[in-house]
N, C-alpha and C positions, 0 to 999 in steps of 0.2 A: 862906297858906291851906293847909288840909289837902289832900294829894295826892288823896285819895279823892273829893273834891268834883268833880273834873274828869276823872277817869280814863275815864269812860264816853264822852266825846266822840270819842275816836279812832275807835272802831268804829261808833258809832251813826250819825254823819254819813255815813260811807262806805257803809254798808249801804243806806241809803234814798235817797240823792241820785241822781236819774235822770241819764242821759247827756244832754248838750246836743244841739242840732240845728244850731247855727251852726259853721262851720269844722270840719265833722264829722271829716274825716280827721286834721287836726292835733290836735284835742282827743282823738281816739282814740289817737293816737300818745302823747300826754301821759299818758293813762290807762294805756296799756301800760307805760310807764316807771314809773308809780306802782305798778302791780301787781307789777312786777319788783323793787320796793324801791329804785329809782333816784330817790329823792325830790327831790334837788336838781335833777337834770336835768328831771324832770317839772315842777317849779315854774318853771324857767326857760322851758321851752317853753310851758307853759300861760299864763303871764303875758304872753308875747310876743304872744298872740292878741288881747289887748285886748278880751276879751269877758267877759260875766258868768260863763259856765261856766269860762273860762280862769282868771280871778282866783279863783274859788271853789276850783277844784282846786289852784291854786298855793298858796293859803292853807293848805289842808288838808295838802298835801305838805310844805310848809315847817314846819308845826307838828309833824308827825310826825317829820321829820328832826331838828328842834331838840330834841324830847323824848328820842328814843332814840339819836341818833347824834352830835349836835353836841358839841364840847368844852365843858366847863362855862363857860369864859370867853366863848363865843360864843352861849350859849343865849338870854340876855335880848335881845340885839340881833336874833337870828333870829326870836324870837317876836314882837317888835315889828314886824318886817317882815311876818310872817304876819297880824298885826292890820291893818296898812295894806292888804294885798292884799284881805282880806275887806271892808274899808271901800270899796275901789274897786269891788268887785262890787256892793255896795249902791248906790253912786253911779250905776252903770250901770242898775240896776233896783231901786228901793227897795220894789218890791212882790213881790220874790222871796224866799220863806221860807228856801230853802236858804242864801242868802247870809247871813242872820242867824244861822243855826246855825253856819256857818263862823266868823263873828265871835265867837260864844260860845265855840267850841272854842279859837280862837287866844288870846282874852283870858283864858280859864280857864287855859291853859297858862302864859301870861305871869305870871299871879298866883302860880303855884307857885314861880317862880324869883326873884321880886322880894322875897320875904320878907313875913311877916305884916303888919308895920306899914305898909309901903308899899302892900300890897294893900288894907289897910283905908283908908288915906288916899286912895288913888286910886278907891276905891269899886268895885273890880273885881267883887266878888260880886254887887252890885246891877246892874252893867252886863251881866254874863253873864245874869242872870235876865231883865233887860229885853229882851235880844236874843232869848232863847228865847220869851218871851211875845209879842214882835212876830211871830215865825215862826208861833206858834199863832193869833194874830189873823188873819194872812193865810191860814193853812191850818189850820182848826180840827180837821181829821181827819188831820193829819200825824202818823203814828206816831212818827217820829224826834223830833219836837218834844215830844210828850207824854213820851217816854222820857227825853229830856234834862232836861225840867223836873222830872220825878220824881227823877232822879238828883241834880239840883241841891238840891232840898229835902232829900233823904236825906243827902247829903253835908254840907250846912250844919248840919243837926240833929245829925249824928254828930260834927261838929267843934266846934260851939258849944254844944251841949246846950240848956239852958233859955234861954240868951241868943239862940238862933237866931231865935226869934219877935220878940224885942224889936229886934234889930239888923237883921234882913233879912226879916222876915215869912215865915220858913220854918217849916214844921210837918209833922208826921208824917202828918196827915190828907190834905194835898194831895199829899204824896209817894205815898201808897198809891193815891189816886184817879187820879193820872196814870199810875202803873204799870199799874193795871187797864185804863185806857183804851188805853194802848199795846198791851197784850196782846189786848184786844178787836179792835183794828185790825189787828194783825199776829200772829195766833196761831201761825203756822208759822215765825216768826223766832226762831232760837235765842238771838240777842243780847238779845231782849226778856226772855226767861225768865232768862238769865244776869244781866242788870243788875237785874232785879227781885229776884233772890236776893241779890246783893251789896248792893243798896239796903236790903233788909230787915235784913241783918246790920248795916249802918251805923246803922240806927235803933235796934236793940236786939238784940245778939248772942244773949243768953240767951232772950229771949221769942220770937225769930223763927228760931231754929236749925232747928226741924222744918219750918217753912214754906220756908225757903231750901233745905233738902234736897229737899223735894218739887218745888220749881221747877227745881232742877238735874236731878233725875231726869226731869222732863218734857222738858227741853232735850235730854238725852242720847237720849231715845226718838224725837225727831224725826229724819227722814231727813237725811243729810248734804247 
């Protein structure tokens, strides 16, 4: 699968997922490790809590480590572990939208390293979409879910062109609609404007160059 399809999940999920309330001290310790870039340590501590928040954070931490730091020979196995951790979060509470976004994140990353044919055979693109849509069903006003689904549509259209609609029911109209909804819900989040700009370019570089420039200017103008 095209790398751009899933690049957005790294930051989107982290920005919007709220802190948990169970095992507060331990989960905060894990979050501190995460923010310090000690991703494997964060994953180990978080999953040891055996909580929804712990498994979700562990999945995210491991997916980030796998993408940016893991040796090539370890990436696939590490991503598969991240998928398993996200699935454990869902098993603990299948009504939690953040857990589904973490599953989408981890599965999207896995699709990148398994190769195009295996990703197609395993149906990863559709599974990522389904996970995001479930998050939206559970939380219709969740900005991160709208942004993730928008980026999914834009990435698939950018990668597959006219085949995107036939293969995955992905289209430009839905991408733009979800970008706009995410922006409406989180107008002060730089990441929304940034991903909207990148998604616009994925859809059509030439036609959307000016729009992307405007979105980036708006992001820069927001306070840090």
